[in-house]
Residue, then its C-alpha position, 0 to 999 in steps of 0.5 A: m124508625s123515622l128520626t128528627v135530626a139536626v145538623q149543627m155545621d158550617h153552612i151547607a152552601s160552603i161545603r165541598v160535596a165530593g169529600d165531606s163526611t157531614f154530607a155523606l151522613m145527610l144523604e144517608a139520613e135522608r135515604r132512610g127517611h129521616r127528617l133533616l134540620h140544618y143550622t150553623p153554630d152561631r144560631l144556638a141560644l140558651r134561655r131558662n135552660r132551654v137550648t133553641a136554634q133557628v133551623e131550616p128543614v133541608r133536602v140534600r142531593d149528591e149534585p155539586g153546585s145544587h146539593f141542597s134545598f131549604g124549607a122555611a126556617e123556624t126556631i125550635d127547642l132542640a130538646g124535641v129533636d131526636v139526634v143532633l149531629l155536632r159537625q161544624d169543623p174546627p178550629f176547637d176554640m171557645a166558640y166551639v167549647t161553648t157549643t158543647h156546654f149548650l148541647e150538654r144540656i139536652h144530651p143524652e135525652t136528645l142524643v148528640v153525636n159526638n157526646p158534647a162533654e167528651v168532645r170538649n174533654a178529648p181534644e185530638k192532640l191532648f186525648v191521644m196522650d192517654f195512650p203513650d204506648l202507642m204514640p211516637e215520643t211527643l211533648i206538649t209545651r210552650y216552654g223553650a228549654e223543654i222543646r230545646a231539650f226534646r230536639k237535642e234528643f231526637g234531632d228531627i222533630v215536627m212542630k204544630p199548634l195544639y188546637g190546629n186542624g187540617g194540617q195547618g201550622v205543621f212544620r218539620v225542623k231538622p237537626e241542621d235547620e237554622n229557622f229553628g229560632s225564628l219558628m219558635d218566635l213565630f209559634t210564640s207570637q201567634f199562639r197562647e196555648p202550648w205546642v205539639v212537638q214530636r219525633y219525626l216519623p220517616a214513614v209518613r212518606a208512605g202515608d198517614k192512615r185515616i181509620i174510622l171507629v164506630d161506637g169503638v169498632f173499626a169501620g174503615a180506613v184510607n191511606r193519605v199519601p203527602a204530596p212529593d214537596d209537602l210534609r202534610s198528607n191531609m187531602v185538603r192539603g194535596g194528599a193523595a187518597e189510596t185503598t189500604e188494609l190494617t196491619e196487626r199493629e193498627r188492629e191492636i191500636c183499635e182494640t186498645i183505644g175502642p172500649e174507651l171511645k165507646r165508654r165516652g160516647l164518641i160514636f164517630v171517630g177518626i184516628d191518624v196512624i203513621g208507621g204503626n204510631l197513633t198521632e191523633i184521636n179525631v172526635t170534633s168533625p172526623t173526615g173520610l167517609r166519602a174517600i173510603k166508599r169512593l175507593g171501594g171500602p165499606d159504606v161507613a156513613a151506614m154503619i154510623w147510622d146503624a149505631i145511632e138508630a140502635k141507641r134511639g131504638 
């Protein structure tokens, strides 16, 4: 089977090859003989219900600094390709949401991974609230009285922007922290949306586990341990990747949420688990594939392509 695959992503020249999951998917697609087309979200256009994009045929190589080459650019109707990988990084803002409205018009005749309507309907820090029994105590609001009551109840809390990503804007507020008022002012001035307020989990010092599910089934995992002087375990923020195995609780989490992920057409999902608590369900542009494989784990990119090919077969 040879597929034509259009990859909607941040420009390939800007990616960090060693850790980029989109690049891992492209390498595996090329290994399987699929034809790759590259475009950035700003090249999408909608006219008379046709969704077009200016694309470049692209070849990829696992060589940092010389990792791609382009063919001649052309404008195509995306309804004519087999698969679109929706892979630009957040922020999950109105520009991102608009691309899901565009791509929804061609899916599922052209298979969009992940399902664009469900990407739009499942922001990672909101979708997770569908599973309160799997989560730490969490409040989503911008109403100060509710936040103060939550802080009084739990003492040690974490505050972060609802549509933040990559660990940006994540703060721990201890019971005696005198900066709480200033932080509230900062969030009020910087974010129009509600904020996420969670009970602090001391287990984060042992790691924040990224678990990948493919079509609703556990595929691989990596443990991300924060630097000694940082709350955040994201690898782009200095977190260290370690090998890991799933606990019984983590398997329970995967088995609980897996059927809903599959029902929604969310083929490639990365969840975050701290001390047996589900904290996020990442569906926009999940990461972790290269770290898992580098540490001796399974080739999850191959598993994702197996799932895609099965749906296109």
